[in-house]
C-alpha positions as CSV (number, residue, x, y, z in Angstrom):
1,M,0.0,0.0,0.0
2,F,1.3,3.5,-0.9
3,F,1.0,6.3,1.6
4,S,1.8,9.9,0.6
5,K,4.2,11.9,2.7
6,E,2.0,14.9,2.2
7,P,-1.1,15.1,4.4
8,I,-4.4,14.8,2.6
9,I,-6.2,17.0,5.1
10,K,-4.6,20.2,6.3
11,I,-5.9,22.3,9.1
12,H,-4.4,25.7,9.9
13,G,-5.5,28.1,12.7
14,L,-8.9,26.5,13.1
15,S,-10.9,28.2,15.9
16,K,-14.5,28.3,17.1
17,E,-16.2,30.6,19.6
18,Y,-19.7,30.2,21.0
19,Y,-21.1,33.3,22.8
20,N,-17.6,34.8,23.2
21,K,-16.2,31.6,24.7
22,V,-13.4,29.9,22.8
23,V,-14.1,26.2,22.5
24,V,-11.5,25.3,19.8
25,D,-8.3,27.5,19.8
26,Q,-6.0,27.7,16.8
27,I,-5.8,24.0,15.8
28,N,-3.0,23.1,13.3
29,L,-3.1,19.6,12.1
30,G,-2.0,17.5,9.1
31,I,-3.9,14.1,8.6
32,P,-2.2,11.5,6.4
33,D,-3.8,9.1,3.9
34,S,-3.7,6.3,6.4
35,C,-5.5,5.1,9.5
36,F,-6.1,8.0,11.9
37,A,-7.6,8.2,15.4
38,F,-8.9,11.4,16.9
39,L,-8.6,11.0,20.7
40,G,-9.0,13.3,23.7
41,P,-10.9,13.8,26.9
42,N,-14.6,14.9,27.1
43,G,-14.9,18.6,26.2
44,A,-11.7,18.7,24.3
45,G,-13.4,19.9,21.0
46,K,-13.2,16.7,19.0
47,T,-16.8,16.8,17.9
48,T,-16.7,20.6,17.1
49,I,-13.6,20.1,14.9
50,M,-15.3,17.2,13.0
51,L,-18.5,19.3,12.6
52,M,-16.4,22.2,11.2
53,L,-14.6,19.8,8.7
54,L,-18.0,18.4,7.6
55,G,-19.4,21.9,7.0
56,L,-22.1,21.6,9.7
57,V,-20.6,24.3,11.9
58,K,-18.9,27.4,10.6
59,P,-15.5,28.1,12.1
60,S,-14.7,31.5,13.6
61,N,-11.2,31.5,12.1
62,G,-8.8,29.3,10.2
63,T,-8.6,27.1,7.0
64,A,-9.0,23.5,6.2
65,S,-8.4,21.7,2.9
66,I,-8.7,18.2,1.5
67,F,-6.4,17.3,-1.4
68,G,-5.6,21.1,-1.6
69,T,-9.2,22.2,-2.0
70,N,-10.6,24.6,0.7
71,I,-13.5,22.9,2.4
72,L,-14.7,25.7,4.6
73,N,-16.1,28.0,1.8
């Protein structure tokens, strides 16, 4: 199996605020084209990040791309 050295999902400066409270603060992440786990304690922002990547929640700041295409527009 071939895995690219370049991440297929790139996240830069992704943030989310609800009612002036920062719930996701400046996330920078590169996700490779292989198996990936997204782990963390309750309230860490995992679901909010995934909802932003799926386009179901609009981020306050930052960019995200899949295969070089911006997915947050």
